[in-house]
Each structure stands twice: as structure tokens, then as C-alpha cells.
N, C-alpha and C positions, 0 to 999 in steps of 0.2 A: 625417513625419505624428507629430505629439508624442503620449506613452503617453494622454494625457488623451482627444486626439480619438481614438485608436485603441480607446480603451474606450469612448468614444461611439458609434462606427460600428459595435462588435462588440454593443452594447445596441440600437440601431437595429434589427439586421438580425436578433437575435433576437426583438423584441416587433413588430417589424412584416413580417418576411417570414417567420418561422417561427411568430409568433403566439403566442409563450410570454408568460407573466406578466411584466408589468414589474417586478414587484419583486426576484423570483429572477433575473431578465436583466440585471438594473441590478447585483447582487450577483458576479452570475458574472463578468460581463465586465471588472469589477475586478479580478479574479483571476485572469485566464488572460490567455496570448500572442495566443492567434489562436481563429478558429472551429474548429477541429478538436479542440483540447484545449475550449471551450466542447460540443462535441456529444458528451463524455462523459459532462458532466451530465446530459443530456437523456434519454440512451441506454438505457445500463448494458448492450449487447448484448455479448454472448461474440463477435460477430463484430466490434466493435471493436477489439480483442485483437491487439498486434503479432504477426506471426507467428512463433514461435519458430525458424523456420529464418533470422530475422536474426543469429541469433548464429552468429559464425564456426565454432566447434566442435560445433554441436549436430549435425549430419549425423554427425562421427566419433564422439561420444559415443552414438549411437542403434546405430550399429555395432557399438563396443565392447558395449554391453548385449545386443545380438544375439548375438552371439557367448558371451556368459557364459551367458546362458539356454541358448542351443542346446547346449553342453556343458558346461550343470551345474557351471560351475565355481565354487570357493570365492570368496564375497563378504563384506568386512566394509563396514559402514557406521557412520563414524566422524561424530557431530554434537556440536554445540557444545550445551552443558546448559540453554541459556535457552528461552524458549516458541518463539522461533522456529527453533532447532535441534532441539527435541524435536519440534516439528511437523514439521520435513522427515524427519526421522528416521522418524517415523509413517509420511507419507506416500510415502515410496521403500520402506519395508521394506515396506507393504500392497501396493505396486506389483510389485514381485520375489518377492511369496509368491504372488501370481496367476499368476506366470510360473511357478510351481514351485521356484521358488529357497528356501532358510531363510538368509538373510543371518545374521551374527555381529554383534551389534551393541555400540558402544561408543560412551562419551562419555568427556571428561577425568574424572579421577579428583580427589575436594574439595583435595584439596591440592596438584593440578597445574593451571597455567597454561591459557588457552584454546588450542585447537590440539591438534595430534596430537603426540606425542613419540616419540623413538627407541623407548623402551619399548615403545610401541602397538606402534610397527611391527614389532619382534623379534616381540612376539605375534602377529601377522596374521601373519607370515613361519613361527614355528611350528604354526600352524593352516591352513598350504598356503594362504594366501588368495591367488588372482590377480588380483583388481580389489579395491583401496581405494577406498572411495567418500567423501570430505571433504563434509559438509555444514555450510553456515554458518561455515565457516573454510577453513583452509590457504592463500589468497591471496597470504600473503606468507611461505608455510615454504618456499622455496624449498630450503633444506639437508636439512630432514627429507624431501622427498618427494623429493630425490634419492638419500639413503638407502634410500628404497623402491625405487627403481628399481633400484637397486643389487644388491636381492636378488629382483630380479625379478619385482618386484609393479608392474602398472599400477596408475593414479592417475588419478581423476578428480575436480576440484573444482567444486562448485555451491555457488557464494557470492555474495555481494554488499557485500561490503567492499572498502574501497579497494587498489586494487593499485598497490605502489611497483614503480616499472619495474627497480629495481635487486635488489628481491626475490621478483619473479614467476617462480614455480615452471616447469620445463620439464615440461609433462605436460598430460594434456585440461582444460582450463580453461571454464566457462560463467559468466560475470558480467557484470551488465550495465554493470559499471566498468571494466571491462578497456579500456584504451586501445588504439585501433585497431580497437574491435569495432564493430560495424555496427547494434546492438541502439540504437534510437532513446530509449529510455525508463530511465535509469540508475537509478530507485527503488526497484526489486523488492524484497522481502524476499526471505530464501533459501531460505523454502518455496515460495514463487510461482516463483522460478529452477525450482525442483525440478520443479514443476507443469507448465512450459514442455516440461521434457526430455520427461515421460512424454504430453504431447500429442504432442510430435514424434516420439515410439516409436509411439504409436498410428497415428498416421499413415502412417509410414512403411510398415506392415503392409498398407496398402490396396495398389489396383492405381493408384492416381491419385499414387503417390507420385512424385516428382522430374520428373511429365510437366509442360509447357509448356501452360496455357490461355490461350484468347485469348476474349474478351468483346468483342463489338459492338453499336454503336445506329448506325443510317443514318435519315437522313433527305433528302429534298427542299427546299433553302433556295431558293427561288425557280429560276432555272433550274440550279442547283447543284446535285452530289447531296456531302451531307456524310457521311464514315464515320468514327467514332470508335471508336477500339478501347484494349484497356487488356489487356496479358500479364501472365499470373500463372503462378509455379510456387511450388509449396509454402506456397501463401497469402501469398505474396510479392507485391505486385502493383506494377506500373511505373506511370508517368508517362501520365495517357491522351494516345493520339497522336490529332491529328486528318488528315486526309484528304481533300483536295476535289478533285472532277473536274466535268468539263464536262457528261460524257453516261454512260451505261453502257456505250457503247462504248469509251472512255477508262477504266473501271473495269475492262473486261475485258482491257486491255493495259497494267494499271499494275503496277510495281514490288511491292505489297502482295499483287495475286493470286500472282506468277510467285515469290516469295519465301516464299510460307506455304500453297501448292499441297496439300503433305502436311497441313495441320494441321485439326484441328478448332477451328469457329468458335462458340461459343454465342451464342445471342440470346435474346430474350424475345418479338417480336412479328413477325409474318410481313408482310413488304413487298415490292415488285417488286425492290427493291436488293438483300434477300437470298435472293429466288430466282434475281438472275441471280451472286450468290456462287458458289450451289451450281454452278455449272458448273465452277469451278475449285476449291473446295474442301468439305469436308464441313460444313456446315450445320444447329447442331441446337437447336430451341428448348426452352427450360429450362422453359417455363408448366407443361407436366404435371405435370415430376418436383417443382418447388419447388411446386409448386399443392396437392400434397399435404399440405402443413405449413403455406402461406400462403394464405389462402383468397380474399385480395385481391389476389394475384398471377393469379388465374385468371380474374379478371374485369377486370382494368386494364391499360390498356398502360404503358412504362416511365416515360412522362413522367407519368404520373396517379399511379405508385407515388411517383416524385420528389415531387410535391407532396404525396401523405400524407404523406411521410417526412420532411418538411422538418425538424423539430425532431432526428430520428435522426442526419439524413445531412448535418447542414449543412457546404457547401464543396466538397458532390462534384457530379461531373458525373452523370446519366444511366447513365453507360456504368458508372461506379465503384459505382453503387447494385447493379447487374443483379449484379457481382463481391460486392459486399456481401452479396446475398440468397445466392447461390452458398455464399458462406463460413455464414451463417447456417443454410441446407438441410442442407449437410456436416456441420456440429457438429450438428446435431440428426436426423441419419437415421440417422449410424454409433453403435452403443450403448457400444463402447469408450470413446468420447469422451461421448456425447450423455449418459450415465447415470453410466459409472463415473468418467470425469475428472472433470466436472460435479460429483460429489459430495463428491471432496478438496478442493474449495475452503474448505468450513468451516475445515480446516488453514490454509490461507493466509489468509482473514480472522484468525483469531487471531493469526497471526504477524507480518501486517500491522501490526496496531493495538497488538501488543507491542513489535514494534521501531519504532513512531513513523515509520514511512515516511510521505512527504509522499501525502495521501488528494485524488491529482488523476489525471488521466489513466488511465492503464491501471489504476491501483492502485483508482480511483473502481469502475471493472466488477468486479475480483475479489473487495474486499470487500464490496459490495452483494451480488452473486451468494451469496458464501461467508457469510453472515451469513442469508442465506434458507437454507440448506443448514443450518447450525448450529440453527434453527430447525426443521429435522426431526428435530431429536433422534437420530441416529442412530449419533451416535460415542460408544463408549464411554466412551471417558478424558475426556468432559465432563459424562458424565450425575450424577456423585455430587456434585462441584462444583457445577452447578446447582440439586439439589436441598438442600443443604445452604444455599445461598444463597437459596432459595425463588422461583427464578426459570422454574421448570419450567411455569407456569401463565400466564405471560408471554410475550409477543414480543417477543424480546433486538433489542438493537442495539447502537450501537458504546460508549455508555457501559455498558451491561453487561459486556460484554468487558472495556473496561479498567479497569474497576471492581472485577469481583465475580470474574471468571476470570482474567487475565493473571497479577495479585499470586499467585495460590495456585500457579500453573504453574511461576511463575518461584521460589517459596520455599523447595523442597527444597534446590537446589543453593544460594542463597543462604545457608543456614542448614547448610551442612556435609553434606546428604545428599542429594545429588544422585541417585542409586541409585533413590530413590522417584520420581523425576521419569520416569526410563528406564522404570521398571516400570509406570507410568501409561501410558505412550504405547505400549507394544507387547505389554499383556496382553491377553488376548480373553476371558476368565471373567469376567463380571459380579462375583460375589462378592469374587475378588480385587481388581478396579478399585474398589469402594465400599470396600475396606480402605485401598488407596493413597489414592483419594481422600480419606480422613479424616484420614489422615497428613500430605498435601499441606497441607489447611486448617488442623490442629493448626500446620506449620512456619508458614504464614503468619500466624497469629496471634502465633507467637514472634517472628518478624520485626516484626512491627509494634510490638509492647513493646520489642523490643531497639532500633529505632532512634529512637524518642522517648525513652528511657532517653539514649542515646549521644551524641545530639543535647544534649540539657537537660545532661548532665554536662559537655559540652565548649564550652558554651555560650561562657565566659569567654576560653577560649583561642583560641577561633575568630572572638571578633570583634576579638582582638588582630592575629591575622594580617591581618587587614580594612585595621585601621589602619595596621599595621606595612607594606600594598603600596600605603599612599596612596589607597584604595578601588580598586585596578586589579583585585584576586585577591582570591580568598580559599581559605584551605585548613585541613587539618585532617591531623594524622599522629597514628596511636596505635598502642600494641601492642596494643591491645584489639578493634579494629574486626574483626569478621568479613571476610575477603578478599570475599566473593560480595556485600557490602554497600556497596561502593566507589562505584559507580554512584549506589544511591541516593540515599547520603548527598549525593556531589558534585551531584547534580540539586538536593536539598532546597537545600544552599547557595548554587547559582546563583539559584535563582527568590526566596530572600529576600533575598540581597544586591545580586541583578541587577549579577553581573559572571561572569568565566570563575573556574570553582571546580575544587579539586583534594582528591582524599579517597585517603590512602594507607595500608594498612595494614602494618604490619612483625609480624604476629601470627607467632607461631613461629618466629621467625628468617627469614620468608619476605616479600618487600617485592613488593607490587602496589599497583596503584590505578586510578583513573578520573580523567580530565579531561572536564569538560564546558564548550562555549564555545558562541556564536553561530555560529560557521562556522571552518573550518580548523584543526580540534582535529589532525589527522592532521601538518598542517604544524608545529604548535609542535613535538608529539612528536619529529618529524623533526630539528629542530633542536637536541634534546635526547639524541640518538640515543647519543651517546657515554657516557651515563649508563643507559641501558637496557640490558637485555639481550633484550627483547622489547618490541615492541607492536602495536596495531592497531586499527580500529575505522573509524566514520563520518565525516562533514564535520564533525558539532558535538557528537561522544559518542565518545570514544576510550579504551583501556584499555591498559596497560603493565605490565612488570615492571622491577625494580630488581636489579641484581646483589649490592650490598651495601647496608645502611643508612647507611653515611658518605656515601653517593651523592646520598642525599634531600635535602642543602639545596642544593648544586649543582643538581640536577636542576629544583628549586622555583626557583633564581633564574634559569634559564634560560629557565622558562614565563613567569616574569615579565617578561625582557628581552622576549621576544615578543610579549608583551600591550602594555607601554609603548610599543613601536615601532607601534601601531596596527594590527596587522595581526590583532589577537585578534578582531576583531568586523568581520564584513564590514558597510562603509557599505550601508543600507538607506534607501529613500522611508519618510521619518515618516509613521509610520499614525495617522488619527484615533480617536478613542473608538467612533467605530461605523461600519459600512458605510453606511448610508443614512438619510437622512432623511422620515419619513411623519407628515404631520397626522394628530393623533387623529382628526378627521372624515373620514380617506381611508384608514383602515385598511381592506382588504377582507374579506369576510366568510371566504375561504380562504386567509388569511396563514397559516397552522400547513402547509396543505398549498404553498403554495408556498416557504417555508421548506423544508420535506423534501425538495424537490428538487434541493436542493443538497446533500443528506446522502451517503454516511454523512461525519460530521465526525470532523476530527482533526487531526494535523500539517500545517499548512498546508492547510488548511480549514475554519478553528474555524468555531464556531455564530455564524451571524450576531449582529450586535450594532445594533439599531434605534434611531434616536433619534425617539421620538414627544414630536412638537411641540404645545403648546397644550392639555393634559389639565387641563380643569377642576379647580381645587382642590376644589371641593365634592364629587367623586366620591370621593376618598380617607377613609376609615375606618380604625380601630386594632381589631386583635382580637386575642384572648389568646393568649399563644406559652407554651411549659412555662417560659422563663426570662424572656424579654424582651418585650413586645408586638410584633406585626409591624404595618406598613403595608401596607394593601390599597387597590385600587382597582377598580370594575367600569365597561369601558367599553362602553357598547351601540354594537351595528355595525349601521350602516339600520335600525335596530328589528326587525332581522331575530334577533340572538343576542345576548351578552356574554361580553367576554372578561377575565379576571381576571389584575391585575398585582399581585404581592406583591415587600415589600420587607422580605425577614427580619429580626426583631431588632431595625427602625428605627421602631416606633409610636410613640415620643417625637416625630418630626420631624413627626407631624400638625399642631402646632401651628405649628410655623415656615412650613409649607406653607399654614396658613390666610392669611398675611399676602399669600399673591398671587392675583389671580383665576386666572392659568393657570400651568402649569408642564411644563417637559420633561423626560423622563424618557429615560435611557437602559435598553433593555431587551433579553433574549434570550430565544428561547423555550425553554420546559421541560414534563418530563412527570412525572406521578406517579401511583402507584400506587394504590389502595385497594380492597383485596377483589377483586385481579385487574382491576379496572376502570381503563383509560386517562382520564387528565385532563390537557388540555393548559391552560398557562398561561403567561404572563412573567414572569420574575423580573427585578425591577430592580435595577440594577446602581449605578446614581447618581442624584442628579437636578441637574443641572449649572446650574439655574434659581438654588438657592440658592447655589451656589457663585460666582456672578458678582455677587450682592449685595456 
């Protein structure tokens, strides 16, 4: 089946079988590979998360943490100093403190690179640290971790960076990108990985830990008896198994009954098949237990529940829905998970948006629930930032986090004051948190001013590098660029020039840098590793250190050769300028609600762009702006409501539009806040009709 046919099939199922709105169904079907991924857009239930026990090392990590807690061991938490690292540190620190430990907290010093150093390990040893937990770093630090092990320190790595086989350390690692790991979703932030370990630990403290559960559904299919089962251990469910019998007597003599005679089988409905199974095993109905939390369970049978939950359980068999309800019940009924663990998801949301992980699958569930937690305003480290940004009175969304929270959290280390970030995410006194928040905000203002000045001052040299590379790459090398700003500068250059970008800082005799590409950034650095003293990162963003300044030209030449060989950017299907065409007289009244179903928006789940076709030219008018006039159109929807379209600073286009009877526009949904009130409108990005004449 072609990809287009697959999309059509998914869209048909979403709209016809699940009853979902056609616009959101079409956009989602173009963005996903299968129905189960599509379900995450419409469910956002924590029961949709993968079990943490799919990580191969998670059980060993749980045991090691239990030992540290039971024996009151000295524990050091060492994290990266960016938003993902600090959120991870805050989460793990709060967890260990709740268990009676007082961890030592460390981040790289301002003049150090990323990751832990031998000096940091020596400090841990001098403090009699028994367990060293590395967060958002460590996956490629085989030598340093071997050194720690030689000093008798156990090491645990909770990370999400790419792992090189030749640099993988010999220790406990929980990393969704670790080769050979069974975890099915590789795109978690480091903080999300930490949250998985805490979930696993809390579950390990219950009586159901490591027990194998059986869920069953049974019915008569004509003269046949059909029994479907799912086995689940530690929330890891197997593939549904189907058993068909000619009679109840054959069921009595079946291999299923003989093999599972000492097991408990969970069911929902009472029928003659399950009553017969009671002769061989213990059969328990979940209706009463689950019904305490979900009213529909008390009154509906399993098939009726399946029908009611179609949008949330796309692609699931009824027996899988029973296991799904059990997972929901368990997450809801156990306080350590239902309240303590869920409350930490605000940190997971901020870290995920900060690290620009793909907002698909699991990340949609984590980030949407995390934003809900952030809006409860319980986390002290964010309160001062939100207050200064005047965000306390509004409902926050992913844009507020990306534009107003993350830059402030990252600013201290970027500007050479990483200790401010550490204090902000470890302090509990509200007065001190207010001080650290203001210091972080001031650092962010300095960062913004510095980046603007740096790019303007070095503009000629940057353009020359682009020309010298034949448009294949752009770079800047500077003795003045702050080490913490190389990533931001490389990002800005990649966005401006549309090609791979490198920013290198040789400030104070230390050479570090960042590489930004559309893909395979780590592979590019691997090809150039002869010139590097260290490197690490993600698929499209990576950082590095160079031993000496004289190696910079050879390093840049190596990266350029990699790019020119055609490996720098993965071939991707050409994307149109918009997601979907909608006739102007076919815009539904709930268009904003339909589009919001697809959010939160971010990397690989961008805000949808619609091509609104056939807008009448006489709907457009010019309105006054601060500098230039704006273009506005008010479109009436079925005589019920009107939707505003704005083309900022383009009021002068009104005369040109007047030459047409109708025009098409490409626009995306936006929000604006006036005196705390939220207003929705469409921002026009382009008017292709004018370009086609």
C-alpha cells in the first residue's frame, strides 16, 4: 500500500469508525505511521504510556536505588546544566529527598565542557559517594565512568543522547537510544527518562510488582466458544492470543486451562464461559474495582466500552481495552503514582519542549499532562519567571513555555553563571527562589543582546564562509563567542541560510562548538573525531570540543566533505506549504477546537497550516498598525460566528487583492491575550493567488 493510500485509510478510520472531526483526522493521518500512533493525538491518557519496564536495565536500577535508600548511602546527582538537565536534577533530587536521602548536587562548571570530569569524580570519592547518578549526560563517557568504578563508585546513567557502541560505558544505563534496548519510543527527553525510573520504583513497592496478570474476554461465535487473552507483567502487555473451542467441555480439557490453573484471570463481564473457567482457575471481575473510578465501567459491558472509547483506543481489541482500563485504574488508585508522580510531569513538559524532542506518541501524552500540571502553579522554580513574564493569570500553552520559560532557564549557563540555574532548581525557600528567578531573567536579557550584537558584528565573515563553501555550509569561528551560546548561534545560522551550520568558540584558550544539521550530526562528528577531544548530542544537533585551535580548519573541512557527499541532510518527502485545503464557505464553527486536538505543537508536530480557498476580496480591509498598516479579513461562518484573519504589516496589499474576485490564503491558528482574555484568530502567512499572476 502506498503512503498516500495508507493516509487515506487511517483518515477514513478516524472519521468514519471513530467519529472524529474530518479536519483534525486528515492532518493527523498525514503525520502518523499507524493507528496506534494516531490514538495518542486523541487520548492523552497516561495509560497510553509505554511501561518503564521495557527498558532492559530498569529493574536493576530500581534495585540499586532501593539499596541506596535502605542503607542511607551517599548519593551524588550530576546533571547537564541546560533546561533538560536541570529539570532532571530537580525531579530526581525531590524523589530521593522524599525517600529520606539528601543527595549532593553537581553540574559542570562554567569553564568545563558537558558531562562529568575526573575532577568531579574525585570530589564524589572524597565525599564517600556510593552511587553516582548522571542525568542528561554520560552515555558516551566510558573512560570517566570506568574511572569512577575503579574508585568503588556505582554509576547510573539516565540519558537520551545518542550512544556510540565504542564509547558506551559499562554501567547501568537507561536510555531510549541505547542499541539493543527494547524500549519502543526513542524520542524521550532525559527528564522523561528520569520520570520513567521513578514510576518503575513506585510500582516496585506494590504487591503486584513482577506478577504476571491475565486479562480475558470471551463470547459465543455461533457454535464456537472464542476466548481472547492478554498476558501482562509490570504493565508490559503481550500480543492478544485467540483460543477457539467447539464446546465448554473442550475448554475444560484445553491446554490453556492446564497451563494456567494457578493463575488469576481478570475479566469484566459475567457469562457462562467465565463461570466454567472458575473450575480451573481464579476468575475475578474488575467491574467493581475499576467502577469506583470510571462510571461507564459499572454500567457497560466490554464491547460497549470499546464502542464508547473508539477515539482513545484505536486499533485495540476489546481484551486490550480491559488491560488499558486496568492500567488507568492502577495509575489512578495508587497515591505515589496518581499524585506524586503525575505532579512531576511539569518538569517533563518543560524539558521536552526545551530539548525540542518530537511531539509525537508518548511525548504528546507527557507534554499535554505536564502543561496541565504546570498550570497548577505548584513548582516554585517557575513561579518567579511566570510572574515576571506576566503569565500567572493565563492558561499556559507550549508556546509560552518555549518562548518565555525555556530561554530564561537556559540563560544562566549560557552566560557563564550556571550556578544560578542549579540554585533555581534546588532551592525551596520562596524568597530565595524569587532572587534566583530575577538573576536568570537578567541573564536572559544579556543573552539576547549579546546574540544580536555578535551576529551583526560577524555578519560579513559569516556570509563569506557560506560563499566559500558554495552554499553547502555556513560557519563562524570566534575568540569572543561565549561557549554557552554556540548552539544558539548555530541554530540561527542554519535557520537563516538553510544549510548545515557550525559555531566555534575559542574563548579563553578553550575550543568548543555546536553543529546543526537536518540529520546525522553525530555521524558527521564521528567522521571528524580525529580532530575532537569530545563530542555528543542528538540526530540533528550536537556539540564538540577540539583539543587545539590549529585543528579547527581541518575539522571544518571534514564536516564540509561530509555535507558535500550528500550525507548531511536526509532525503525527505517534499512538504507542501500547507497541511490541508479548506473552502472559505466550508470552515466549521469549531475549527479552532478541531486544530487544538492535534496539539501541543512543536518539533515534528508543527502548528497546522490551512489553505483557505476562495475568500472574497471584499472581505479584506486595512487597519492601523504601530509602524505599517495590517491587512484584515472577517469571514462569517454559517451566520453563527465570524473568524478574523490577520496579515501583519501587509495592509498595502489591499489594492492588489482588489483586482481579484476571490483569493486563496495560507494561514495558521493563533492566540492573543488582552487583559487576560484569550482571543483566537488566523494569522495569514501567504496569499499564493497574488504570486500566481
